C-alpha positions as YAML, in Angstrom:
chain: A
units: angstrom
residues:
- id: 1
  name: MET
  ca: [0.29, 23.78, 1.19]
- id: 2
  name: ARG
  ca: [2.62, 22.76, -1.60]
- id: 3
  name: VAL
  ca: [2.48, 18.97, -1.84]
- id: 4
  name: PHE
  ca: [4.90, 16.82, -3.85]
- id: 5
  name: VAL
  ca: [3.55, 13.36, -4.74]
- id: 6
  name: ALA
  ca: [6.11, 10.78, -5.86]
- id: 7
  name: GLY
  ca: [4.33, 7.98, -7.70]
- id: 8
  name: ALA
  ca: [1.65, 10.30, -9.03]
- id: 9
  name: THR
  ca: [0.26, 7.92, -11.66]
- id: 10
  name: GLY
  ca: [-0.10, 4.80, -9.50]
- id: 11
  name: ALA
  ca: [-3.38, 3.46, -8.14]
- id: 12
  name: ILE
  ca: [-3.20, 5.73, -5.08]
- id: 13
  name: GLY
  ca: [-1.63, 8.66, -6.91]
- id: 14
  name: LYS
  ca: [-4.43, 8.95, -9.45]
- id: 15
  name: GLN
  ca: [-6.95, 9.07, -6.61]
- id: 16
  name: LEU
  ca: [-4.84, 11.35, -4.45]
- id: 17
  name: LEU
  ca: [-3.97, 14.21, -6.80]
- id: 18
  name: PRO
  ca: [-7.54, 15.40, -7.46]
- id: 19
  name: ARG
  ca: [-8.39, 15.17, -3.76]
- id: 20
  name: LEU
  ca: [-5.41, 17.26, -2.73]
- id: 21
  name: LEU
  ca: [-6.27, 19.86, -5.34]
- id: 22
  name: ALA
  ca: [-9.92, 19.92, -4.26]
- id: 23
  name: ALA
  ca: [-8.73, 20.58, -0.71]
- id: 24
  name: GLY
  ca: [-6.94, 23.71, -1.94]
- id: 25
  name: HIS
  ca: [-3.35, 22.47, -2.07]
- id: 26
  name: GLU
  ca: [-0.81, 23.17, -4.80]
- id: 27
  name: VAL
  ca: [0.32, 19.79, -6.13]
- id: 28
  name: ALA
  ca: [3.37, 18.59, -8.07]
- id: 29
  name: GLY
  ca: [3.24, 15.00, -9.30]
- id: 30
  name: MET
  ca: [6.41, 13.03, -10.00]
- id: 31
  name: THR
  ca: [6.44, 10.23, -12.57]
- id: 32
  name: HIS
  ca: [9.38, 8.44, -14.16]
- id: 33
  name: ARG
  ca: [7.90, 8.29, -17.67]
- id: 34
  name: GLU
  ca: [7.85, 11.26, -20.00]
- id: 35
  name: SER
  ca: [4.73, 9.70, -21.53]
- id: 36
  name: SER
  ca: [2.90, 10.07, -18.19]
- id: 37
  name: ARG
  ca: [3.44, 13.82, -18.03]
- id: 38
  name: ALA
  ca: [0.11, 14.46, -19.78]
- id: 39
  name: LEU
  ca: [-1.79, 12.26, -17.31]
- id: 40
  name: VAL
  ca: [-0.40, 14.18, -14.34]
- id: 41
  name: ALA
  ca: [-1.43, 17.42, -16.00]
- id: 42
  name: GLU
  ca: [-4.91, 16.06, -16.75]
- id: 43
  name: LEU
  ca: [-5.29, 15.25, -13.06]
- id: 44
  name: GLY
  ca: [-4.57, 18.93, -12.37]
- id: 45
  name: ALA
  ca: [-1.06, 18.73, -10.94]
- id: 46
  name: THR
  ca: [2.26, 20.12, -12.15]
- id: 47
  name: PRO
  ca: [4.19, 17.25, -13.82]
- id: 48
  name: MET
  ca: [7.70, 16.41, -12.64]
- id: 49
  name: VAL
  ca: [9.56, 13.70, -14.58]
- id: 50
  name: ALA
  ca: [12.38, 12.05, -12.66]
- id: 51
  name: ASP
  ca: [13.90, 8.62, -12.06]
- id: 52
  name: ALA
  ca: [13.22, 7.85, -8.39]
- id: 53
  name: LEU
  ca: [16.45, 5.83, -8.23]
- id: 54
  name: ASP
  ca: [18.57, 8.76, -9.45]
- id: 55
  name: PRO
  ca: [19.32, 11.01, -6.45]
- id: 56
  name: ASP
  ca: [20.22, 14.01, -8.61]
- id: 57
  name: GLU
  ca: [16.99, 13.84, -10.62]
- id: 58
  name: VAL
  ca: [14.93, 13.49, -7.46]
- id: 59
  name: ALA
  ca: [16.76, 16.37, -5.79]
- id: 60
  name: GLY
  ca: [16.19, 18.56, -8.84]
- id: 61
  name: ALA
  ca: [12.47, 17.80, -9.03]
- id: 62
  name: VAL
  ca: [11.93, 18.46, -5.34]
- id: 63
  name: ALA
  ca: [14.00, 21.63, -5.46]
- id: 64
  name: ARG
  ca: [11.86, 22.99, -8.32]
- id: 65
  name: ALA
  ca: [8.63, 22.18, -6.48]
- id: 66
  name: ARG
  ca: [9.84, 23.40, -3.04]
- id: 67
  name: PRO
  ca: [7.08, 21.48, -1.24]
- id: 68
  name: ASP
  ca: [5.86, 21.75, 2.32]
- id: 69
  name: VAL
  ca: [4.94, 18.05, 2.24]
- id: 70
  name: ILE
  ca: [6.30, 15.05, 0.34]
- id: 71
  name: VAL
  ca: [4.05, 12.03, -0.23]
- id: 72
  name: HIS
  ca: [5.95, 8.86, -1.13]
- id: 73
  name: GLN
  ca: [3.75, 6.44, -3.10]
- id: 74
  name: LEU
  ca: [6.48, 4.79, -5.21]
- id: 75
  name: THR
  ca: [5.93, 1.17, -6.20]
- id: 76
  name: ALA
  ca: [6.51, -0.91, -9.33]
- id: 77
  name: ILE
  ca: [4.32, -3.97, -8.76]
- id: 78
  name: ARG
  ca: [3.30, -5.96, -11.80]
- id: 79
  name: THR
  ca: [2.32, -9.64, -11.79]
- id: 80
  name: VAL
  ca: [3.31, -11.32, -8.52]
- id: 81
  name: ASP
  ca: [4.73, -14.85, -8.49]
- id: 82
  name: LEU
  ca: [4.20, -15.94, -4.90]
- id: 83
  name: ARG
  ca: [6.81, -18.68, -5.23]
- id: 84
  name: HIS
  ca: [9.40, -16.00, -6.07]
- id: 85
  name: PHE
  ca: [7.98, -13.18, -3.97]
- id: 86
  name: ASP
  ca: [11.16, -11.14, -3.57]
- id: 87
  name: ARG
  ca: [11.92, -11.39, -7.27]
- id: 88
  name: SER
  ca: [8.47, -9.99, -8.08]
- id: 89
  name: PHE
  ca: [9.03, -7.08, -5.67]
- id: 90
  name: ALA
  ca: [12.69, -6.43, -6.52]
- id: 91
  name: LEU
  ca: [12.18, -2.99, -8.10]
- id: 92
  name: THR
  ca: [9.60, -1.96, -5.50]
- id: 93
  name: ASN
  ca: [12.06, -2.98, -2.79]
- id: 94
  name: ARG
  ca: [14.64, -0.61, -4.30]
- id: 95
  name: LEU
  ca: [12.04, 2.17, -4.39]
- id: 96
  name: ARG
  ca: [11.26, 1.52, -0.72]
- id: 97
  name: SER
  ca: [14.92, 1.63, 0.25]
- id: 98
  name: GLU
  ca: [16.97, 3.74, -2.21]
- id: 99
  name: GLY
  ca: [13.96, 5.75, -3.38]
- id: 100
  name: THR
  ca: [12.98, 6.58, 0.20]
- id: 101
  name: ASP
  ca: [16.50, 7.75, 1.00]
- id: 102
  name: HIS
  ca: [16.62, 9.98, -2.10]
- id: 103
  name: LEU
  ca: [13.27, 11.60, -1.30]
- id: 104
  name: LEU
  ca: [14.22, 12.18, 2.32]
- id: 105
  name: SER
  ca: [17.53, 13.74, 1.32]
- id: 106
  name: ALA
  ca: [15.82, 15.99, -1.21]
- id: 107
  name: GLY
  ca: [13.13, 16.91, 1.31]
- id: 108
  name: GLN
  ca: [15.66, 17.81, 3.99]
- id: 109
  name: ALA
  ca: [17.45, 20.10, 1.54]
- id: 110
  name: VAL
  ca: [14.31, 22.20, 1.03]
- id: 111
  name: GLY
  ca: [12.99, 21.89, 4.58]
- id: 112
  name: VAL
  ca: [9.76, 19.91, 4.09]
- id: 113
  name: ARG
  ca: [7.75, 19.87, 7.30]
- id: 114
  name: ARG
  ca: [5.91, 16.59, 6.75]
- id: 115
  name: PHE
  ca: [6.85, 13.37, 4.93]
- id: 116
  name: VAL
  ca: [4.08, 10.80, 4.35]
- id: 117
  name: ALA
  ca: [5.07, 7.36, 3.03]
- id: 118
  name: GLN
  ca: [3.25, 4.28, 1.79]
- id: 119
  name: GLY
  ca: [3.80, 1.42, 4.20]
- id: 120
  name: VAL
  ca: [2.39, -2.10, 4.17]
- id: 121
  name: GLY
  ca: [-0.23, -3.52, 6.49]
- id: 122
  name: SER
  ca: [-0.84, -6.70, 4.51]
- id: 123
  name: TYR
  ca: [1.00, -9.88, 3.47]
- id: 124
  name: ALA
  ca: [2.58, -10.84, 6.77]
- id: 125
  name: ALA
  ca: [3.44, -7.33, 7.97]
- id: 126
  name: TYR
  ca: [2.67, -8.07, 11.61]
- id: 127
  name: THR
  ca: [3.92, -10.90, 13.76]
- id: 128
  name: ARG
  ca: [1.94, -14.09, 13.18]
- id: 129
  name: THR
  ca: [1.40, -14.85, 16.86]
- id: 130
  name: GLY
  ca: [-1.25, -13.68, 19.29]
- id: 131
  name: GLY
  ca: [-4.63, -12.27, 18.39]
- id: 132
  name: PRO
  ca: [-6.09, -12.00, 14.88]
- id: 133
  name: VAL
  ca: [-6.11, -8.17, 14.66]
- id: 134
  name: LYS
  ca: [-3.08, -5.97, 15.34]
- id: 135
  name: SER
  ca: [-2.61, -2.33, 16.28]
- id: 136
  name: GLU
  ca: [0.30, -0.06, 15.34]
- id: 137
  name: GLU
  ca: [1.91, -0.93, 18.69]
- id: 138
  name: ASP
  ca: [2.30, -4.60, 17.76]
- id: 139
  name: PRO
  ca: [5.65, -5.80, 16.38]
- id: 140
  name: LEU
  ca: [6.25, -6.51, 12.71]
- id: 141
  name: ASP
  ca: [7.01, -10.04, 11.54]
- id: 142
  name: LEU
  ca: [10.76, -10.51, 11.94]
- id: 143
  name: THR
  ca: [10.74, -14.12, 10.71]
- id: 144
  name: PRO
  ca: [9.00, -14.02, 7.30]
- id: 145
  name: PRO
  ca: [9.32, -16.90, 4.83]
- id: 146
  name: ARG
  ca: [12.70, -17.00, 3.12]
- id: 147
  name: GLU
  ca: [11.18, -15.85, -0.17]
- id: 148
  name: MET
  ca: [9.85, -12.66, 1.52]
- id: 149
  name: ARG
  ca: [12.89, -11.57, 3.53]
- id: 150
  name: GLU
  ca: [14.16, -8.94, 1.08]
- id: 151
  name: THR
  ca: [10.69, -7.43, 0.79]
- id: 152
  name: GLN
  ca: [10.22, -7.27, 4.55]
- id: 153
  name: ALA
  ca: [13.69, -5.75, 4.93]
- id: 154
  name: ALA
  ca: [12.79, -2.99, 2.45]
- id: 155
  name: ILE
  ca: [9.55, -2.27, 4.31]
- id: 156
  name: ARG
  ca: [11.44, -2.00, 7.59]
- id: 157
  name: HIS
  ca: [14.04, 0.26, 5.97]
- id: 158
  name: LEU
  ca: [11.32, 2.64, 4.78]
- id: 159
  name: GLU
  ca: [9.67, 2.81, 8.19]
- id: 160
  name: GLU
  ca: [12.92, 3.27, 10.11]
- id: 161
  name: ALA
  ca: [14.18, 5.96, 7.71]
- id: 162
  name: VAL
  ca: [10.93, 7.94, 7.69]
- id: 163
  name: LEU
  ca: [10.22, 7.69, 11.40]
- id: 164
  name: GLY
  ca: [13.86, 8.37, 12.23]
- id: 165
  name: ALA
  ca: [14.03, 11.65, 10.26]
- id: 166
  name: GLU
  ca: [14.04, 14.07, 13.19]
- id: 167
  name: TRP
  ca: [13.96, 17.16, 10.96]
- id: 168
  name: THR
  ca: [10.43, 16.46, 9.67]
- id: 169
  name: GLU
  ca: [7.09, 14.96, 10.74]
- id: 170
  name: GLY
  ca: [7.58, 11.41, 9.46]
- id: 171
  name: ILE
  ca: [4.38, 9.42, 8.87]
- id: 172
  name: VAL
  ca: [3.96, 5.86, 7.59]
- id: 173
  name: LEU
  ca: [0.56, 4.69, 6.38]
- id: 174
  name: ARG
  ca: [0.25, 0.91, 6.57]
- id: 175
  name: TYR
  ca: [-2.35, 0.32, 3.90]
- id: 176
  name: GLY
  ca: [-4.41, -2.85, 3.79]
- id: 177
  name: VAL
  ca: [-4.96, -4.88, 0.64]
- id: 178
  name: PHE
  ca: [-6.10, -2.45, -2.06]
- id: 179
  name: TYR
  ca: [-9.19, -3.05, -4.14]
- id: 180
  name: GLY
  ca: [-11.02, -0.79, -6.56]
- id: 181
  name: PRO
  ca: [-10.04, 1.13, -9.72]
- id: 182
  name: GLY
  ca: [-6.44, 0.72, -10.83]
- id: 183
  name: THR
  ca: [-5.72, -2.22, -8.54]
- id: 184
  name: SER
  ca: [-5.44, -5.94, -9.25]
- id: 185
  name: MET
  ca: [-8.66, -6.45, -7.26]
- id: 186
  name: ALA
  ca: [-11.20, -4.88, -9.61]
- id: 187
  name: PRO
  ca: [-13.59, -6.26, -12.24]
- id: 188
  name: GLY
  ca: [-11.61, -7.72, -15.12]
- id: 189
  name: GLU
  ca: [-8.29, -7.48, -13.26]
- id: 190
  name: GLU
  ca: [-5.93, -10.24, -12.17]
- id: 191
  name: GLN
  ca: [-7.12, -11.23, -8.70]
- id: 192
  name: PHE
  ca: [-10.84, -11.02, -9.43]
- id: 193
  name: GLU
  ca: [-10.35, -13.04, -12.60]
- id: 194
  name: LEU
  ca: [-8.47, -15.76, -10.73]
- id: 195
  name: VAL
  ca: [-11.37, -16.03, -8.29]
- id: 196
  name: ARG
  ca: [-13.95, -15.94, -11.08]
- id: 197
  name: LYS
  ca: [-12.13, -18.72, -12.96]
- id: 198
  name: ARG
  ca: [-11.74, -20.76, -9.77]
- id: 199
  name: LYS
  ca: [-7.97, -20.48, -9.88]
- id: 200
  name: PHE
  ca: [-7.65, -18.90, -6.42]
- id: 201
  name: PRO
  ca: [-8.01, -21.88, -4.07]
- id: 202
  name: LEU
  ca: [-8.61, -21.85, -0.34]
- id: 203
  name: VAL
  ca: [-5.45, -23.24, 1.28]
- id: 204
  name: GLY
  ca: [-5.57, -25.19, 4.51]
- id: 205
  name: ASN
  ca: [-7.99, -23.77, 7.03]
- id: 206
  name: GLY
  ca: [-8.00, -20.33, 5.38]
- id: 207
  name: GLY
  ca: [-7.34, -18.83, 8.79]
- id: 208
  name: GLY
  ca: [-5.15, -15.97, 7.60]
- id: 209
  name: VAL
  ca: [-6.85, -12.65, 8.47]
- id: 210
  name: TRP
  ca: [-6.81, -9.96, 5.78]
- id: 211
  name: SER
  ca: [-7.57, -6.27, 6.13]
- id: 212
  name: PHE
  ca: [-8.75, -4.52, 2.97]
- id: 213
  name: VAL
  ca: [-9.11, -0.88, 1.99]
- id: 214
  name: HIS
  ca: [-10.81, 0.65, -1.04]
- id: 215
  name: VAL
  ca: [-8.25, 2.70, -2.96]
- id: 216
  name: ALA
  ca: [-10.44, 5.81, -2.73]
- id: 217
  name: ASP
  ca: [-10.62, 5.49, 1.06]
- id: 218
  name: ALA
  ca: [-6.84, 5.06, 1.17]
- id: 219
  name: ALA
  ca: [-6.47, 8.31, -0.76]
- id: 220
  name: GLU
  ca: [-8.82, 10.12, 1.64]
- id: 221
  name: ALA
  ca: [-6.77, 8.92, 4.61]
- id: 222
  name: THR
  ca: [-3.61, 10.12, 2.88]
- id: 223
  name: VAL
  ca: [-5.06, 13.62, 2.46]
- id: 224
  name: ALA
  ca: [-5.89, 13.62, 6.18]
- id: 225
  name: ALA
  ca: [-2.31, 12.58, 7.00]
- id: 226
  name: VAL
  ca: [-0.93, 15.34, 4.74]
- id: 227
  name: GLU
  ca: [-3.05, 17.95, 6.51]
- id: 228
  name: HIS
  ca: [-2.82, 16.97, 10.16]
- id: 229
  name: GLY
  ca: [-1.03, 13.66, 10.65]
- id: 230
  name: ARG
  ca: [1.45, 13.33, 13.49]
- id: 231
  name: ARG
  ca: [4.77, 11.50, 13.53]
- id: 232
  name: GLY
  ca: [4.18, 7.76, 13.64]
- id: 233
  name: VAL
  ca: [2.39, 4.87, 11.99]
- id: 234
  name: TYR
  ca: [-1.27, 4.55, 11.03]
- id: 235
  name: ASN
  ca: [-3.09, 1.44, 9.84]
- id: 236
  name: VAL
  ca: [-5.25, 2.48, 6.88]
- id: 237
  name: VAL
  ca: [-7.74, -0.37, 6.56]
- id: 238
  name: ASP
  ca: [-11.50, -0.87, 6.63]
- id: 239
  name: ASP
  ca: [-13.54, -1.82, 9.69]
- id: 240
  name: ASP
  ca: [-13.87, -5.50, 8.83]
- id: 241
  name: PRO
  ca: [-10.76, -7.72, 9.05]
- id: 242
  name: ALA
  ca: [-11.73, -11.22, 7.96]
- id: 243
  name: PRO
  ca: [-10.17, -14.66, 7.50]
- id: 244
  name: VAL
  ca: [-9.61, -15.94, 3.98]
- id: 245
  name: ALA
  ca: [-12.12, -18.72, 4.66]
- id: 246
  name: GLU
  ca: [-14.76, -15.97, 4.98]
- id: 247
  name: TRP
  ca: [-13.91, -13.32, 2.39]
- id: 248
  name: LEU
  ca: [-12.78, -15.59, -0.47]
- id: 249
  name: PRO
  ca: [-16.05, -17.59, -0.78]
- id: 250
  name: ALA
  ca: [-18.01, -14.35, -0.37]
- id: 251
  name: LEU
  ca: [-16.05, -12.73, -3.20]
- id: 252
  name: ALA
  ca: [-16.63, -15.76, -5.43]
- id: 253
  name: GLN
  ca: [-20.37, -15.53, -4.76]
- id: 254
  name: THR
  ca: [-20.34, -11.79, -5.53]
- id: 255
  name: LEU
  ca: [-18.64, -12.52, -8.86]
- id: 256
  name: GLY
  ca: [-21.13, -15.27, -9.69]
- id: 257
  name: ALA
  ca: [-18.40, -17.89, -9.54]
- id: 258
  name: LYS
  ca: [-18.37, -21.34, -8.02]
- id: 259
  name: PRO
  ca: [-16.99, -21.63, -4.47]
- id: 260
  name: PRO
  ca: [-13.17, -21.77, -4.39]
- id: 261
  name: MET
  ca: [-11.51, -25.16, -4.38]
- id: 262
  name: ARG
  ca: [-9.99, -26.28, -1.09]
- id: 263
  name: VAL
  ca: [-6.47, -27.68, -1.05]
- id: 264
  name: PRO
  ca: [-4.22, -28.81, 1.81]
- id: 265
  name: ARG
  ca: [-1.19, -26.75, 2.80]
- id: 266
  name: PHE
  ca: [1.31, -28.99, 1.03]
- id: 267
  name: VAL
  ca: [-0.56, -28.59, -2.27]
- id: 268
  name: GLY
  ca: [-0.80, -24.84, -1.77]
- id: 269
  name: ARG
  ca: [2.95, -24.76, -1.19]
- id: 270
  name: LEU
  ca: [3.53, -26.34, -4.60]
- id: 271
  name: PHE
  ca: [1.78, -23.62, -6.60]
- id: 272
  name: ALA
  ca: [2.03, -20.59, -4.27]
- id: 273
  name: GLY
  ca: [5.18, -21.30, -2.28]
- id: 274
  name: GLU
  ca: [5.55, -20.68, 1.43]
- id: 275
  name: PRO
  ca: [4.55, -16.98, 1.09]
- id: 276
  name: GLY
  ca: [1.20, -17.97, -0.40]
- id: 277
  name: VAL
  ca: [0.54, -20.51, 2.34]
- id: 278
  name: VAL
  ca: [1.43, -17.99, 5.04]
- id: 279
  name: MET
  ca: [-0.88, -15.36, 3.55]
- id: 280
  name: MET
  ca: [-3.74, -17.84, 3.36]
- id: 281
  name: THR
  ca: [-3.34, -19.38, 6.79]
- id: 282
  name: GLU
  ca: [-1.27, -17.25, 9.21]
- id: 283
  name: VAL
  ca: [-1.30, -13.49, 8.54]
- id: 284
  name: ARG
  ca: [-2.99, -11.10, 10.94]
- id: 285
  name: GLY
  ca: [-5.36, -8.24, 10.25]
- id: 286
  name: SER
  ca: [-5.09, -4.61, 11.34]
- id: 287
  name: SER
  ca: [-7.14, -2.21, 13.45]
- id: 288
  name: ASN
  ca: [-7.96, 1.25, 12.05]
- id: 289
  name: ALA
  ca: [-8.88, 2.75, 15.44]
- id: 290
  name: LYS
  ca: [-5.88, 5.08, 15.58]
- id: 291
  name: ALA
  ca: [-6.39, 6.45, 12.06]
- id: 292
  name: LYS
  ca: [-10.07, 7.10, 12.76]
- id: 293
  name: ARG
  ca: [-9.27, 8.76, 16.08]
- id: 294
  name: GLU
  ca: [-6.27, 10.92, 15.13]
- id: 295
  name: LEU
  ca: [-6.91, 11.60, 11.43]
- id: 296
  name: ALA
  ca: [-10.69, 11.98, 11.79]
- id: 297
  name: TRP
  ca: [-10.92, 9.53, 8.89]
- id: 298
  name: VAL
  ca: [-13.96, 7.33, 8.29]
- id: 299
  name: PRO
  ca: [-13.86, 4.95, 5.31]
- id: 300
  name: LYS
  ca: [-16.76, 5.33, 2.90]
- id: 301
  name: HIS
  ca: [-16.43, 1.60, 2.26]
- id: 302
  name: PRO
  ca: [-16.39, 0.33, 5.85]
- id: 303
  name: SER
  ca: [-16.46, -3.32, 4.78]
- id: 304
  name: TRP
  ca: [-15.13, -5.25, 1.83]
- id: 305
  name: ARG
  ca: [-18.50, -7.06, 1.81]
- id: 306
  name: HIS
  ca: [-20.28, -4.05, 0.35]
- id: 307
  name: GLY
  ca: [-17.15, -2.69, -1.28]
- id: 308
  name: PHE
  ca: [-16.60, -5.77, -3.45]
- id: 309
  name: ALA
  ca: [-20.20, -5.72, -4.58]
- id: 310
  name: THR
  ca: [-20.04, -2.07, -5.66]
...
């Protein structure tokens, strides 16, 4: 098939392009920087330079590629200030709302038969009531902290737009927390360094349940969705959802660091805001049963326990 990947030079994109090509697909990779054209070409894809927030540029790039499938991996996440969560995600929120609409419009014009988009299965995606692990049938969190409302609204917009596009097979992949090459959770990168330097404390009871996914496994699941995914939502996470009180000390030990400091909720709120407290104490994990069943996908890193170590 002809596959158009928007966000071709992001953490997922750099893993995804070579895998799509190895599977025999013809791939066009969209990036917004002229300087990234060479990287897309090095990965083996046809470079397309366009501003994802400019509908005419997006329409032109998609029209030139004439894809069978569009893969939407657009984000612009840099350093995240948990106290000002929506401010940190402002550009990504536009890419998830305006960017999604532009890609869908461009895809409809050329008749793409499948549209696969990056959703979110982490940081308070699911309702924070009931059991610790959620399936795709469970409701999303409709009452996020005030500092996360714009981000949650953009995530909902993406899902509603993609799943509501009746002219194509709309698929949303709710990825877990990424770790591995090109992510903030890799040796020498932001999150690992905070843990190593003991600047990532355990807040409250650490009861928030996180689901992780190695970025390479996320890319493999995306290829499976491109090839035979069906309309709907898939959680793309590993087999081992775990509370912060379990995975954070284990990560510190893996990095050769001292155990994380423990602080009460009110102290955590001072340095991480309400979003940080919620993520440490209340979020729910995700089940990957549907993705394994319908996409025939099996993560090569089934648990963060071994994944972090490697």
